[in-house]
C-alpha positions, 0 to 999 in steps of 0.5 A: 470513456464512461458517460454519466447518462449511460448509467441507467441503473443504480449500483454499488459498483466501483472501479478501483485502481491501485497505482504502484511501480510493480503493477497497476491494478484495475479492480471492478468490485462492490461495496462489500469488497467482492471483486468481480473482475480485475486486470493489471499491467506493469508500468514502464520505468520513467513512464509519463503521466499522460502515457499512464492515463492512456493505458488506464483508459485502454485497460479499463475499457476492456475490463468494463466491457467484460463486466457489461458482457456479464450484465453487470452495471457500470461503476458509480465511482472511481477509487484510487490508491496511489504510491506517491506524495499526493496532495489531497487538497489540490488533487495532485501527485506532487512527486512519486519515487515509484514514478520519477517522471511525475511532477505535479500531476493532476491525478484527480481531475484527469481521472474525473475527466476520463471517467466522468465519475466521482473520484476518491484517492488515498495514498497506499498506506492510508488505503491499506489501513482503510482496507484493513478496517473494512475487511481485515483484522483491524475491523474491531480495532480503534487504534492501529498502525498500518505499514505498506511494504511495497516499493517504498515503506509508508505508514498510516494510522487510525486513532479512535476508529478514524484513519488519519490522512495528514494534509502534508503530501509527504507524511507517512514516508517512513522508508526514508528514515536512515538506520541508527548505527553505533559504529563509525561509517565514515562519510558513508550514509547508513542505509534507509528502511527502503533499502533494507525492508521494502520489497525491492530492498529485500531482493537487493539485500538477497542478491548482495549478501547471498548472490550464489544462492539466488537467480539474478532475476529472483522476486520478492515472492520467490524469496517469501515462498522459499522462506515458507519452505524452510530455506534458511537463506530466505529466512535469514534475509526476511529476519534481518529486514524485520529486525531493521524495521522493528528497531525503528518502530519504537518512537511510533509505538510510544507516540501513538500507543496503538493496539496493533501494527498491521504489516502490509503486502507483500511482507505479510505473505511471509507471516510470522517469519517476518512479523516475529523479528519485527515484534522482537526488535520493536520490543527491545528498542521500545523497552516495553513489557509484553503487556504494554506492546502492541500486537504486530500482525501480518495482514490476513488479506493476503494477495487480496490486499492490493485489490482491496486497497484499490477499492477501499478509498471509495468504500471507506468514504461512503461508510464515513460520510460525516467524516472530514474526507474533503479530498474525496468530495 
């Protein structure tokens, strides 16, 4: 892989990696968030960590060869957004529901060995919050929450213009919260937010409650596109998911009193079809007036958000060198 001595010119370029169960994205871009080249591959179910590293090596070689062919400089740093319980003190993924076979994997040190470059790592939600503060609708906000809506719901927040990265690897995993239910369900546990509001959760709800309407291989993107084309079934599914999420945001709203809550990818692609039910349910549950409620906004970065999440940890750290990002030093 890359050797430090091979970088003969100074550059602001970054190789970003976004690690999720849906796909692993490699994005070659600069400090301004402009992405010159990208590639992606879908990980296998129960993929081992060593197999993951091998595939990252292969795909990054191809990507950087394309960049070199265009006379673009090699990257100076590696930036990573990872879905999992990442221990920033140890540089280790303790566990990941996206990658069940990963147990105590030394992600940071292995990427440092692979690329011989500095490595900056954040969990998905924190990386999403960083991307929004750098390039999105949160650029002018000091206090906001960001909700990653991928395979597992997770949350990060900014207070006084600083995105907080708690030391506990399991912090922010709000998708594990079980729904509050007023009726007796016997011995059956109520569903979690992951089961109702995550991307695969929404797909499963569509197939469970509207089986005759959907192809068994339907994707979250097809459901969102159908809703945007006024499909009442798709609108109903997204509205129910938004309502379930909104009802469970009240404690966070009262605790943090953010200016805004930014909804991440891919739910943000549905726009107000998803965000309005979230807002209405959150307001109802929080018991606040309109003037007291935070804005609840779908990310305006759209399909660019996962790529920018990959680049954001390195860019955010470079712009906040006086911050306490000890996990990225």
